[in-house]
BAGUKOL-763276 format. One record per residue (C-alpha): residue number from 0; residue in three letters; x, y, z. Coordinates in steps of 0.1 Angstrom, whole numbers, plus 5000, padded with zeros to 4 digits. Layout:
@resi:NUM | resn:ALA | east:X | north:Y | up:Z
...
REM end
This chain:
@resi:0 | resn:UNK | east:7673 | north:7114 | up:8732
@resi:1 | resn:UNK | east:7662 | north:7145 | up:8714
@resi:2 | resn:UNK | east:7665 | north:7150 | up:8676
@resi:3 | resn:UNK | east:7678 | north:7183 | up:8663
@resi:4 | resn:UNK | east:7686 | north:7197 | up:8629
@resi:5 | resn:UNK | east:7718 | north:7217 | up:8625
@resi:6 | resn:UNK | east:7722 | north:7247 | up:8603
@resi:7 | resn:UNK | east:7740 | north:7225 | up:8577
@resi:8 | resn:UNK | east:7709 | north:7204 | up:8575
@resi:9 | resn:UNK | east:7725 | north:7175 | up:8594
@resi:10 | resn:UNK | east:7702 | north:7156 | up:8618
@resi:11 | resn:UNK | east:7719 | north:7147 | up:8651
@resi:12 | resn:UNK | east:7708 | north:7130 | up:8683
@resi:13 | resn:UNK | east:7712 | north:7152 | up:8713
@resi:14 | resn:UNK | east:7712 | north:7139 | up:8749
@resi:15 | resn:UNK | east:7684 | north:7151 | up:8770
@resi:16 | resn:UNK | east:7693 | north:7175 | up:8798
@resi:17 | resn:UNK | east:7693 | north:7157 | up:8832
@resi:18 | resn:UNK | east:7661 | north:7176 | up:8842
@resi:19 | resn:UNK | east:7643 | north:7158 | up:8813
@resi:20 | resn:UNK | east:7653 | north:7123 | up:8821
@resi:21 | resn:UNK | east:7625 | north:7118 | up:8847
@resi:22 | resn:UNK | east:7598 | north:7134 | up:8825
@resi:23 | resn:UNK | east:7577 | north:7109 | up:8806
@resi:24 | resn:UNK | east:7581 | north:7116 | up:8769
@resi:25 | resn:UNK | east:7559 | north:7088 | up:8758
@resi:26 | resn:UNK | east:7530 | north:7077 | up:8780
@resi:27 | resn:UNK | east:7534 | north:7040 | up:8770
@resi:28 | resn:UNK | east:7572 | north:7041 | up:8777
@resi:29 | resn:UNK | east:7576 | north:7066 | up:8806
@resi:30 | resn:UNK | east:7608 | north:7049 | up:8818
@resi:31 | resn:UNK | east:7626 | north:7051 | up:8784
@resi:32 | resn:UNK | east:7650 | north:7078 | up:8774
@resi:33 | resn:UNK | east:7649 | north:7066 | up:8738
@resi:34 | resn:UNK | east:7612 | north:7062 | up:8729
@resi:35 | resn:UNK | east:7594 | north:7046 | up:8699
@resi:36 | resn:UNK | east:7587 | north:7081 | up:8686
@resi:37 | resn:UNK | east:7624 | north:7090 | up:8686
@resi:38 | resn:UNK | east:7632 | north:7059 | up:8666
@resi:39 | resn:UNK | east:7603 | north:7064 | up:8642
@resi:40 | resn:UNK | east:7613 | north:7100 | up:8635
@resi:41 | resn:UNK | east:7648 | north:7089 | up:8626
@resi:42 | resn:UNK | east:7635 | north:7060 | up:8604
@resi:43 | resn:UNK | east:7612 | north:7084 | up:8586
@resi:44 | resn:UNK | east:7642 | north:7102 | up:8573
@resi:45 | resn:UNK | east:7648 | north:7072 | up:8550
@resi:46 | resn:UNK | east:7685 | north:7072 | up:8555
@resi:47 | resn:UNK | east:7711 | north:7069 | up:8582
@resi:48 | resn:UNK | east:7727 | north:7099 | up:8597
@resi:49 | resn:UNK | east:7760 | north:7103 | up:8615
@resi:50 | resn:UNK | east:7747 | north:7094 | up:8649
@resi:51 | resn:UNK | east:7721 | north:7068 | up:8638
@resi:52 | resn:UNK | east:7726 | north:7035 | up:8621
@resi:53 | resn:UNK | east:7703 | north:7006 | up:8613
@resi:54 | resn:UNK | east:7710 | north:6970 | up:8611
@resi:55 | resn:UNK | east:7686 | north:6945 | up:8595
@resi:56 | resn:UNK | east:7674 | north:6916 | up:8616
@resi:57 | resn:UNK | east:7699 | north:6891 | up:8627
@resi:58 | resn:UNK | east:7706 | north:6866 | up:8655
@resi:59 | resn:UNK | east:7728 | north:6874 | up:8685
@resi:60 | resn:UNK | east:7746 | north:6841 | up:8680
@resi:61 | resn:UNK | east:7755 | north:6850 | up:8643
@resi:62 | resn:UNK | east:7791 | north:6860 | up:8647
@resi:63 | resn:UNK | east:7794 | north:6880 | up:8614
@resi:64 | resn:UNK | east:7762 | north:6899 | up:8623
@resi:65 | resn:UNK | east:7775 | north:6907 | up:8658
@resi:66 | resn:UNK | east:7808 | north:6919 | up:8643
@resi:67 | resn:UNK | east:7789 | north:6943 | up:8621
@resi:68 | resn:UNK | east:7769 | north:6956 | up:8651
@resi:69 | resn:UNK | east:7801 | north:6958 | up:8672
@resi:70 | resn:UNK | east:7818 | north:6979 | up:8644
@resi:71 | resn:UNK | east:7788 | north:7003 | up:8644
@resi:72 | resn:UNK | east:7789 | north:7005 | up:8683
@resi:73 | resn:UNK | east:7827 | north:7012 | up:8683
@resi:74 | resn:UNK | east:7823 | north:7039 | up:8657
@resi:75 | resn:UNK | east:7794 | north:7055 | up:8675
@resi:76 | resn:UNK | east:7812 | north:7052 | up:8708
@resi:77 | resn:UNK | east:7840 | north:7072 | up:8693
@resi:78 | resn:UNK | east:7816 | north:7099 | up:8682
@resi:79 | resn:UNK | east:7809 | north:7130 | up:8704
@resi:80 | resn:UNK | east:7777 | north:7122 | up:8723
@resi:81 | resn:UNK | east:7776 | north:7086 | up:8709
@resi:82 | resn:UNK | east:7747 | north:7075 | up:8689
@resi:83 | resn:UNK | east:7719 | north:7050 | up:8683
@resi:84 | resn:UNK | east:7718 | north:7017 | up:8665
@resi:85 | resn:UNK | east:7684 | north:7003 | up:8655
@resi:86 | resn:UNK | east:7686 | north:6965 | up:8653
@resi:87 | resn:UNK | east:7659 | north:6950 | up:8631
@resi:88 | resn:UNK | east:7654 | north:6975 | up:8602
@resi:89 | resn:UNK | east:7669 | north:6970 | up:8567
@resi:90 | resn:UNK | east:7685 | north:7002 | up:8555
@resi:91 | resn:UNK | east:7665 | north:6999 | up:8522
@resi:92 | resn:UNK | east:7632 | north:6998 | up:8542
@resi:93 | resn:UNK | east:7636 | north:7024 | up:8568
@resi:94 | resn:UNK | east:7606 | north:7045 | up:8559
@resi:95 | resn:UNK | east:7584 | north:7013 | up:8559
@resi:96 | resn:UNK | east:7600 | north:7004 | up:8593
@resi:97 | resn:UNK | east:7605 | north:6968 | up:8582
@resi:98 | resn:UNK | east:7611 | north:6939 | up:8586
@resi:99 | resn:UNK | east:7616 | north:6939 | up:8624
@resi:100 | resn:UNK | east:7629 | north:6912 | up:8647
@resi:101 | resn:UNK | east:7615 | north:6877 | up:8652
@resi:102 | resn:UNK | east:7606 | north:6868 | up:8688
@resi:103 | resn:UNK | east:7639 | north:6848 | up:8692
@resi:104 | resn:UNK | east:7659 | north:6877 | up:8678
@resi:105 | resn:UNK | east:7641 | north:6902 | up:8700
@resi:106 | resn:UNK | east:7648 | north:6880 | up:8731
@resi:107 | resn:UNK | east:7685 | north:6877 | up:8723
@resi:108 | resn:UNK | east:7690 | north:6914 | up:8716
@resi:109 | resn:UNK | east:7670 | north:6925 | up:8747
@resi:110 | resn:UNK | east:7693 | north:6905 | up:8770
@resi:111 | resn:UNK | east:7718 | north:6932 | up:8782
@resi:112 | resn:UNK | east:7744 | north:6907 | up:8796
@resi:113 | resn:UNK | east:7745 | north:6887 | up:8764
@resi:114 | resn:UNK | east:7747 | north:6918 | up:8742
@resi:115 | resn:UNK | east:7774 | north:6932 | up:8764
@resi:116 | resn:UNK | east:7795 | north:6900 | up:8761
@resi:117 | resn:UNK | east:7790 | north:6900 | up:8723
@resi:118 | resn:UNK | east:7802 | north:6936 | up:8719
@resi:119 | resn:UNK | east:7829 | north:6934 | up:8746
@resi:120 | resn:UNK | east:7847 | north:6907 | up:8725
@resi:121 | resn:UNK | east:7855 | north:6934 | up:8699
@resi:122 | resn:UNK | east:7859 | north:6967 | up:8718
@resi:123 | resn:UNK | east:7886 | north:6979 | up:8741
@resi:124 | resn:UNK | east:7877 | north:6996 | up:8763
@resi:125 | resn:UNK | east:7842 | north:6980 | up:8763
@resi:126 | resn:UNK | east:7814 | north:7001 | up:8748
@resi:127 | resn:UNK | east:7789 | north:7016 | up:8773
@resi:128 | resn:UNK | east:7753 | north:7014 | up:8761
@resi:129 | resn:UNK | east:7717 | north:7010 | up:8770
@resi:130 | resn:UNK | east:7692 | north:6986 | up:8753
@resi:131 | resn:UNK | east:7656 | north:6996 | up:8745
@resi:132 | resn:UNK | east:7633 | north:6969 | up:8731
@resi:133 | resn:UNK | east:7607 | north:6989 | up:8713
@resi:134 | resn:UNK | east:7575 | north:6981 | up:8694
@resi:135 | resn:UNK | east:7570 | north:7005 | up:8666
@resi:136 | resn:UNK | east:7536 | north:7020 | up:8655
@resi:137 | resn:UNK | east:7533 | north:6993 | up:8627
@resi:138 | resn:UNK | east:7536 | north:6965 | up:8653
@resi:139 | resn:UNK | east:7571 | north:6953 | up:8645
@resi:140 | resn:UNK | east:7597 | north:6949 | up:8672
@resi:141 | resn:UNK | east:7632 | north:6964 | up:8672
@resi:142 | resn:UNK | east:7660 | north:6970 | up:8697
@resi:143 | resn:UNK | east:7675 | north:7004 | up:8700
@resi:144 | resn:UNK | east:7711 | north:7004 | up:8713
@resi:145 | resn:UNK | east:7720 | north:7038 | up:8727
@resi:146 | resn:UNK | east:7758 | north:7039 | up:8726
@resi:147 | resn:UNK | east:7776 | north:7064 | up:8749
@resi:148 | resn:UNK | east:7806 | north:7084 | up:8739
@resi:149 | resn:UNK | east:7839 | north:7070 | up:8752
@resi:150 | resn:UNK | east:7849 | north:7082 | up:8787
@resi:151 | resn:UNK | east:7887 | north:7084 | up:8787
@resi:152 | resn:UNK | east:7902 | north:7068 | up:8757
@resi:153 | resn:UNK | east:7887 | north:7060 | up:8723
@resi:154 | resn:UNK | east:7875 | north:7024 | up:8716
@resi:155 | resn:UNK | east:7899 | north:7002 | up:8696
@resi:156 | resn:UNK | east:7890 | north:6969 | up:8680
@resi:157 | resn:UNK | east:7905 | north:6941 | up:8701
@resi:158 | resn:UNK | east:7901 | north:6912 | up:8677
@resi:159 | resn:UNK | east:7897 | north:6904 | up:8640
@resi:160 | resn:UNK | east:7867 | north:6893 | up:8622
@resi:161 | resn:UNK | east:7876 | north:6886 | up:8585
@resi:162 | resn:UNK | east:7862 | north:6913 | up:8562
@resi:163 | resn:UNK | east:7845 | north:6933 | up:8590
@resi:164 | resn:UNK | east:7869 | north:6941 | up:8618
@resi:165 | resn:UNK | east:7906 | north:6944 | up:8622
@resi:166 | resn:UNK | east:7924 | north:6942 | up:8655
@resi:167 | resn:UNK | east:7941 | north:6975 | up:8665
@resi:168 | resn:UNK | east:7919 | north:6996 | up:8643
@resi:169 | resn:UNK | east:7899 | north:7026 | up:8655
@resi:170 | resn:UNK | east:7865 | north:7030 | up:8639
@resi:171 | resn:UNK | east:7849 | north:7064 | up:8636
@resi:172 | resn:UNK | east:7817 | north:7076 | up:8619
@resi:173 | resn:UNK | east:7825 | north:7108 | up:8600
@resi:174 | resn:UNK | east:7800 | north:7124 | up:8577
@resi:175 | resn:UNK | east:7794 | north:7091 | up:8559
@resi:176 | resn:UNK | east:7799 | north:7055 | up:8566
@resi:177 | resn:UNK | east:7823 | north:7043 | up:8593
@resi:178 | resn:UNK | east:7859 | north:7043 | up:8583
@resi:179 | resn:UNK | east:7889 | north:7026 | up:8599
@resi:180 | resn:UNK | east:7921 | north:7043 | up:8608
@resi:181 | resn:UNK | east:7951 | north:7024 | up:8619
@resi:182 | resn:UNK | east:7964 | north:7030 | up:8654
@resi:183 | resn:UNK | east:7994 | north:7016 | up:8671
@resi:184 | resn:UNK | east:7986 | north:7031 | up:8706
@resi:185 | resn:UNK | east:7957 | north:7042 | up:8727
@resi:186 | resn:UNK | east:7957 | north:7076 | up:8708
@resi:187 | resn:UNK | east:7944 | north:7070 | up:8673
@resi:188 | resn:UNK | east:7960 | north:7088 | up:8644
@resi:189 | resn:UNK | east:7927 | north:7107 | up:8637
@resi:190 | resn:UNK | east:7931 | north:7126 | up:8670
@resi:191 | resn:UNK | east:7964 | north:7141 | up:8658
@resi:192 | resn:UNK | east:7996 | north:7142 | up:8677
@resi:193 | resn:UNK | east:8001 | north:7163 | up:8708
REM end
């Protein structure tokens, strides 16, 4: 991921060109596309941006917490070029890069199959993503979830979670927090009629 600033002042994550994918960006993490430096630069902003969201620490087996992460993943998956979720950082402590994940939380959120199952319960089609367990410069551990843009049809919510998710809704992340728009078909209302 590369970080860019648009003329409007908006910070966005841009995918690296294919020629950069094999180039080591961070000598400690040469195999990663999303590096600790990428995450730290975004956290240093002190606020979320359209393509970057933080979620405080939580357990993978906490259903309400997973529903919140799934909502963010669905919204970012419906965004052009997708986005990044940093699991383990409170939105009020972004610059401090705190508090981080416990060893148990890190283990849970680093297990691709279990995270995939947790997110797939709520998204149709399932969200495509990569996981990056990362140790930040202050020694705390987080997991970066890089969510890809949908391939053919936008992601819809496939099941309810009271107060967080509603079946049949499409979540998007406009210039602000994610919002829900009702959709009765695979083409959400926010795409407009053809």
